[in-house]
C-alpha positions as CSV (number, residue, x, y, z in Angstrom):
1,E,50.7,91.0,94.5
2,T,52.4,89.7,90.7
3,G,51.7,85.8,91.7
4,S,53.0,82.9,92.1
5,E,54.0,81.2,88.9
6,D,55.1,77.4,90.5
7,I,56.4,75.9,93.5
8,D,58.6,73.7,94.7
9,I,58.5,71.2,98.2
10,L,61.5,69.9,99.9
11,P,60.8,67.1,102.3
12,N,61.8,69.2,104.9
13,G,58.7,71.3,104.6
14,L,60.6,74.4,102.6
15,A,58.7,75.8,100.2
16,F,60.5,78.1,97.0
17,I,57.7,80.2,95.5
18,S,58.9,81.5,91.8
19,S,56.8,84.7,90.9
20,G,56.7,87.5,88.3
21,L,55.9,85.4,85.0
22,K,55.8,87.8,81.6
23,Y,54.2,86.2,79.1
24,P,53.1,87.7,75.4
25,G,49.3,87.0,76.0
26,I,49.2,87.0,79.8
27,K,48.6,90.2,81.5
28,S,50.5,90.9,84.1
29,F,49.9,93.2,87.1
30,A,52.7,94.7,87.8
31,P,55.3,94.7,84.1
32,D,58.4,96.9,85.3
33,K,58.4,94.8,88.0
34,P,61.3,92.3,87.5
35,G,60.7,88.3,88.7
36,E,61.0,87.1,92.4
37,I,62.2,83.8,93.8
38,F,60.0,83.5,97.6
39,L,60.2,80.8,99.8
40,M,58.3,79.8,102.5
41,D,58.6,77.3,105.8
42,L,55.3,75.4,106.0
43,N,55.9,74.0,108.9
44,E,55.6,77.6,110.7
45,D,52.1,77.8,112.3
46,N,51.4,81.1,110.0
47,P,53.7,80.3,107.0
48,R,54.2,83.6,105.3
49,A,56.6,84.2,102.2
50,V,59.4,85.7,102.7
51,E,61.2,87.5,99.3
52,L,64.9,85.8,98.7
53,R,67.8,87.9,97.4
54,I,69.5,87.4,94.6
55,S,73.3,88.3,94.1
56,R,74.5,91.4,93.6
57,G,75.6,90.7,89.5
58,F,72.4,89.2,88.2
59,D,70.6,91.3,86.1
60,M,67.4,91.1,87.6
61,A,65.5,93.9,85.1
62,S,65.6,90.9,82.9
63,F,64.7,88.3,85.0
64,N,61.6,86.8,83.9
65,P,61.5,83.0,86.0
66,H,59.3,80.3,85.0
67,G,58.1,77.2,86.8
68,I,61.3,76.1,89.3
69,S,63.0,73.3,90.6
70,T,65.5,71.8,94.0
71,Y,68.0,69.6,94.1
72,V,68.7,68.2,97.3
73,D,71.7,65.8,97.4
């Protein structure tokens, strides 16, 4: 609904997607909705983005993801 800001695809085909960036001068389609991180398995026949749940205690009201990267150990 609010569009994706960035995506990082792991070698195994899992994609992490940041969404909900609010930036001055850029139209926000959901200004009162916090940002989100989605996971998509690109190996599936019909991949779909699933919202990841973020741990309690995290300030979701001010979550404004800009970019995303992963580290594989």
